[in-house]
N, C-alpha and C positions, 0 to 999 in steps of 0.2 A: 427201446432206448431213444430218448429224445436228444438230439444234438442242438445245443444252445451256443450260439456264437454272439459275442458282443464286441462293439466298437466304441471306444471312448467311455467304457462303463464296466464296472466289476459286477459280475453276476453273484448276488448274495443268495444264501439258502432260501430266503423268503420269496425272492423273484423266481427261483427255480421251482419252488413248491407251487406258486400260482400258475406257472406255465404248465407244469405237469398235471395240475388239477383240471385245466382246460382240455388237455389231451385225454385224460381219463374220462371226461364227460363225452368226448367223441367216441371213445372205445366202447361205451355202453350201447352204441347202435349196432353191435355185432358185425362190425366191419374191420377187416385187417388194415391197420395203419402201417404203411410201408415207408420207412426211412423219414420220419418227421424231422424237420429242421427249422429252427427259429433263429432269426437274426435280430438283435436288439441294438439300435444305435441311438446316440444322444447328440443332437446338434443344438448348441446353445441351450435354450430352455425347453426344447421339444424332444420327446422320445418317439422314435419310430420303431415299429415292430413288424416284421414280415415272417410269415410262416408258410411252409410248403409241405404237403403230406401226400404221398402216393396212396391210392386205394385201388382195389382190383380192377375197377372199370374206369379209371381216370386219375386225375390229380386235383387236389384242392390247394388254393393259394389265397392268402388273405394278407392285407396290408392295412395297418392302422397307425395313427399318430395322435398324440395328446401331450399336454403339459404334465400330466400325471402318468407315470409308467404303468401303474396298476389299472388305470382306466383304459390305456392302450391295450394291455393284455386282455382285458375283458372284451373290448370291441373286437379284437382279433379272434377270440374264441367264439363270439357270437357269429361272426362272418363265416368262420369255418363250419360251424354247426348248421347254419342256414344252407350253405352249399352242399353239405353232406345230406341234409334232409331232402334237398332238391334232387340230388342224384339217386337217392334211395327210393323216393316216392314217384319218380317220373315214369317208370315202367308200369306202375299200377294205376296211374291216373287214367280217368275215363274220358279225357278230352277228345281223343281221336277215334272213339268208337262210333260207328254209325247207329242211328236209331232204327229199331226194328219196325217193320210195317205192321200196323195193327189192322186186323180184319174187321170189316163192318159186321155188326151183330144185328140179326133180324129181331126187331123189337118184340114181336109177338111170341116167338119161341123163347126169347130171353125171359119174358115175364112168366111164362109157364114153368120154365126150369127154375127160376128164382122161387116161385111159389112152392114147388115140389121140394126144393132144397131146404128152405127155411120155414116150412110149415111146422107149427108148434102143436 
């Protein structure tokens, strides 16, 4: 259940649908979303949207603003998805693995083995 709070703005069903669609997209990553909360504010002609979501190994937070509310919702969703991808793929990244030492190959033995292996 997504908690949507608004300041100086009424949350219409279409706004609620857009926000829920962004969180459904996050839920496709097979990660439990803990207590998602969205705050929508309107200051003069600019809409600001903040979202915070707990996940098992941390928390995601995104903040976006735009003159168009739906553009701000889209930007917020993209930021959350980028953060989620970063936290999901970080353990599997191979950036910190050391390179294995490659043994030198004796060229004479290698040629003989190659000839034996690939003789037609």
